[in-house]
N, C-alpha and C positions, 0 to 999 in steps of 0.2 A: 626661271621658280615663279608660281603664282603667289597670291597672297598669302593663300590658305597655308602653302609650302615654308613660307619665311620664315615663320617665329613656332613657337606652341599652339599659335590660336587651333588649327586644327588637328592637332594630338591633343590636344584639351577637349573639343567637341569629340570627338572619337570616343575618350575615355570617359565621357561625360553621359555618351549616348550608349554606351556598355554597360556602364552602371545602370542605368534604365532601364533599360533591358533584362539585367541580371536582376534589380528590384521589381520588379513585373513577373517576372517567372516562377522568383522566391513569393513572393507574396500569394502567386494563383497556388503555389504547392503546399504553402503552408495552410491557406485555405480550405483545401482540399485535403488534408492531413485529419484521420479519424483518432483525434486524441483519446476518446475516451474507450474506443477499442484496443487502441496499441497499450493504454496503460493498464486495463484491465489486463492483457495479453502478459504482460510483466508483473504483474501484481503492485503496480504503482497506484498511489491516489492519482486519480483524473484529475484536480485543482493543481495536484503541486507538480503532474505534468504540464498543463498550461502554463502556470508559472515559470516552468522550466525555459518553455520554447518563447513564450511572451520577453523573458531575459535574454535571450540568445539571439531575438530580431531586436529589440534596442543596441543588443551590441555590435553588429552589424551597422545599424544605422548611426550610431554614433561614428565608429569607424569609418564610412564613407563621406559621414558630413564632415569630419576633421580633416577630410584629404579634398575637401571642396566640392564633390560632389554635390549633387541633388540626395534629398534622404533616401536608403535603400529601401523603407516601409512606408507606405503611406501608413497613416495609424489609422484602422480600419473602426469604424464604429461598433461599439463593442453590439455581440449579438447575443439573444436571449439564449439564455440557457436550457439547454435541454435537459427535463427535470427523468431521472430514470425511473422505467415501469417499478422498482420494486426499490424504494428509497435504502432501504436496509442492506442492499446488494453487497457493499463489502464489510459489513458487521460482522465480527465474531463472535464464537462465544460472550457473554457474560459473568461475571464472576458472583452474582446474585443471584444465578440462575437457580431456580430449585432442583436439586441433585434426583437425576431417576433412580428407580430403584436398586439398578446393578453399580450406579456412583454412590450412593448413600452406602451400602453393603462394603465397599470400597475403604470409601472415607471409614467409616466403623471399624473396618478391618485395622487397617493403616493406624489408626488410632490407636487401638488395643496392643498392637503389635503382632496379630496373630499373620499379615500380612507385611509383606517388607520388597519395596522397590530394590531388586538386585543388583549390586553396584555396578559398574558403568554401562549400564543397559537402559532401557526402558522398558522390563518385563515385570509385571508382578509375579512374586513366589510366593507360597504358602510356607508358614512358620508351624511346626506341631501340627496338630489334629487340627480336623474339620475340613471342608471343602476349600480346592483353591479358586482364585479367578477363572471366568469363564473365556475372557476377552485379553488375556495379560496387558497384550500391544497396544489395544487401543482404548483400552480404560486408562492408562497411563499417558497417554496421549492428549484422553478429554482434559484428564483430572488437569495437569499442567496448565493446557489450552486455557481453562477456568483461573488459573491460581490459584488450585486447592491445595495444591503439592508443589515442592517446591525442587530442585533438581535432587537433593538426595532421596527424594520419596515419603520429607516427611511433611505433615500439615500445617499450611501455614494460618495464620489468624483467619485469612478470610475460609478456608479449609473447614475449619473448627466451627466457624457460626453458619456453612456450608452443610455440613454435619447436623446442627443443633434446627435448621430449617427443614430438614429431613426427617428429623427424628419426633418435629413438631406437627408436620404433617401428615405423617404416619398414627400418632397418637388420636383413636379416634374420642377423646374428650372434648 
């Protein structure tokens, strides 16, 4: 029996070698990940995805260190973040937007009760006389996305302010 076979020395070195190779391979894989592209594909915040991957790498690193092996991942030097070509690529509609004419008319009709959101749907319906909405589904989504109407189709406080902004912009004085 050789001296390497006589105890755990050979086995321990083999395990360390495997851990080093695993660490190197995993580090290459993490470095090759397009986190921004993956985050965008799944609708996640790229910073949150980076934090998750960093947390997972740190957990793996602590597991191998606790087992007595070398660190799983060498802590890489921070790389400068790429600034997206459009810094507002993930921004959604703002509640303080000026309503379009169609949105302003819908807010006005909802406020007066001429239009309502049909219960259990995302569609506007006309009550009584007068013209109905032209895009009953899309309009409700737009108004909800800006928090101008609530789930029942009632104007929110922000919706009342949006209606006021629209009316002021329409007033030629």
